[in-house]
C-alpha positions as CSV (number, residue, x, y, z in Angstrom):
1,X,27.4,62.1,48.8
2,X,26.1,64.7,51.9
3,X,23.8,63.1,54.2
4,X,20.8,66.5,55.9
5,X,20.9,66.9,59.1
6,X,17.9,66.7,61.0
7,X,17.6,70.6,61.1
8,X,18.0,70.5,57.3
9,X,15.2,67.9,56.5
10,X,12.8,70.0,58.7
11,X,13.5,73.5,57.3
12,X,13.4,72.1,54.1
13,X,9.4,70.3,55.0
14,X,8.5,74.0,56.3
15,X,9.4,75.6,53.0
16,X,8.1,72.7,51.2
17,X,4.8,73.1,53.6
18,X,4.6,77.1,52.9
19,X,4.9,76.9,49.4
20,X,1.9,74.3,49.0
21,X,0.0,76.7,51.5
22,X,0.9,79.4,48.8
23,X,-0.1,77.6,45.8
24,X,-3.3,76.4,47.3
25,X,-4.4,79.6,48.4
26,X,-3.5,81.2,44.8
27,X,-6.1,78.2,43.2
28,X,-9.0,79.4,45.7
29,X,-8.5,82.7,45.0
30,X,-8.7,82.3,40.9
31,X,-11.9,79.5,41.7
32,X,-13.6,82.3,44.1
33,X,-13.8,85.2,41.5
34,X,-14.7,82.8,38.7
35,X,-17.9,82.1,41.1
36,X,-18.4,86.2,41.8
37,X,-19.3,89.0,39.9
38,X,-19.5,92.8,40.6
39,X,-22.9,94.4,41.3
40,X,-23.6,95.5,37.7
41,X,-26.9,97.7,36.7
42,X,-28.6,95.8,33.7
43,X,-28.3,99.4,31.8
44,X,-24.7,99.3,31.9
45,X,-24.7,95.6,30.8
46,X,-26.9,96.4,27.7
47,X,-24.9,99.7,27.0
48,X,-21.6,97.5,26.2
49,X,-23.7,95.2,24.3
50,X,-24.8,98.0,22.5
51,X,-21.4,99.0,21.8
52,X,-19.5,95.7,21.2
53,X,-21.8,93.4,19.3
54,X,-24.9,93.8,17.1
55,X,-27.9,93.1,19.6
56,X,-29.7,96.4,18.4
57,X,-30.6,94.0,15.1
58,X,-32.9,92.1,17.9
59,X,-35.7,93.3,19.1
60,X,-35.6,94.2,23.3
61,X,-38.2,92.3,24.6
62,X,-40.2,93.1,27.8
63,X,-41.3,91.5,31.1
64,X,-44.3,89.7,29.1
65,X,-41.9,88.2,26.5
66,X,-39.7,86.5,29.1
67,X,-43.1,84.9,30.4
68,X,-44.5,84.1,26.7
69,X,-41.0,82.4,25.5
70,X,-38.7,81.6,28.7
71,X,-41.6,80.6,31.3
72,X,-39.9,83.1,33.7
73,X,-41.7,86.0,35.6
74,X,-39.4,88.8,35.7
75,X,-41.2,90.0,38.7
76,X,-39.0,87.0,40.9
77,X,-35.8,88.5,39.3
78,X,-33.8,91.7,40.1
79,X,-33.5,92.7,37.1
80,X,-33.4,91.0,33.0
81,X,-32.4,91.7,29.5
82,X,-33.9,89.9,27.0
83,X,-33.3,90.5,23.5
84,X,-35.1,88.3,20.5
85,X,-34.7,88.2,16.9
86,X,-37.2,90.3,15.1
87,X,-37.3,87.3,12.5
88,X,-40.0,84.5,13.0
89,X,-37.6,81.7,11.5
90,X,-34.7,82.9,13.2
91,X,-34.1,81.4,16.8
92,X,-31.2,84.5,17.8
93,X,-32.0,85.3,21.4
94,X,-29.5,86.8,24.2
95,X,-31.3,86.5,28.0
96,X,-29.4,87.7,31.1
97,X,-31.0,87.5,34.3
98,X,-30.1,88.9,37.6
99,X,-31.5,86.4,40.2
100,X,-32.0,87.7,43.8
101,X,-30.3,84.5,45.3
102,X,-27.8,82.2,43.6
103,X,-30.5,79.5,44.6
104,X,-32.8,80.4,41.4
105,X,-30.2,80.1,39.3
106,X,-31.2,76.4,38.6
107,X,-34.7,77.2,37.8
108,X,-33.5,79.5,35.4
109,X,-31.2,77.5,33.5
110,X,-34.1,74.7,33.6
111,X,-36.4,76.9,32.0
112,X,-34.1,78.2,29.4
113,X,-33.2,74.4,28.8
114,X,-37.0,73.9,28.1
115,X,-37.1,76.8,25.7
116,X,-34.2,75.4,23.4
117,X,-35.5,72.0,23.6
118,X,-38.9,73.4,22.2
119,X,-37.2,75.5,19.9
120,X,-35.0,72.4,18.4
121,X,-38.2,70.1,18.2
122,X,-40.2,73.3,16.6
123,X,-37.2,73.6,13.5
124,X,-36.5,69.9,13.7
125,X,-38.1,69.2,10.3
126,X,-37.4,72.2,8.2
127,X,-34.8,74.5,10.0
128,X,-31.7,73.0,10.1
129,X,-29.3,75.9,10.6
130,X,-31.8,77.0,13.4
131,X,-31.3,73.4,15.4
132,X,-27.3,73.7,14.3
133,X,-27.3,77.3,16.3
134,X,-29.8,75.8,19.2
135,X,-27.7,72.9,19.8
136,X,-24.7,75.5,20.0
137,X,-26.7,77.6,22.4
138,X,-24.8,78.9,25.7
139,X,-25.9,78.8,29.1
140,X,-23.5,80.2,32.1
141,X,-23.6,81.7,35.0
142,X,-21.6,84.0,37.3
143,X,-22.2,85.1,40.8
144,X,-25.6,86.2,40.5
145,X,-25.6,86.4,36.7
146,X,-27.2,84.0,34.1
147,X,-26.7,84.1,30.5
148,X,-28.2,82.2,27.9
149,X,-27.3,83.0,23.8
150,X,-28.2,81.6,20.8
151,X,-26.6,82.9,17.5
152,X,-24.0,82.2,14.9
153,X,-21.7,83.6,17.5
154,X,-23.2,83.5,21.1
155,X,-19.6,83.7,22.0
156,X,-19.4,87.3,21.5
157,X,-22.3,88.3,23.7
158,X,-21.0,86.4,26.6
159,X,-17.7,88.0,26.7
160,X,-19.0,91.5,26.9
161,X,-20.8,90.3,29.9
162,X,-18.0,88.6,31.4
163,X,-15.7,91.5,30.6
164,X,-18.6,94.0,32.8
165,X,-19.1,91.7,35.6
């Protein structure tokens, strides 16, 4: 059995430290990239959603609809994209808001949660399929973008957004 010399032990320790620093930097890079997003115009996001999903079957909503249904004033945000089902008994919605400051994300998410809860309450007694969709709603954020999707498969909308930003 060979015993390491002091010099070998010090060298081994340095190599180990360098390897750990590289792993830590790689981890931080992944986390940093996950939290950030490119600055993409909403028109470009919308074009990709139209191309890769069936969002055009939903009705595009205006800023007054954002206030009426979600309780958010569009003037407080950089831009938004809001599509909602044209059918009264459907809960399908896709909302993307680009906030001006990351500190606004929580308020947007809270308003969305309030919308989901009020919809669940409205459909609770007669719309089990709608309630199921609402309970599977996706609310997520990346960078300054907040995404909200309710549909049979809301993941497809989220995937398109994340691929663009």
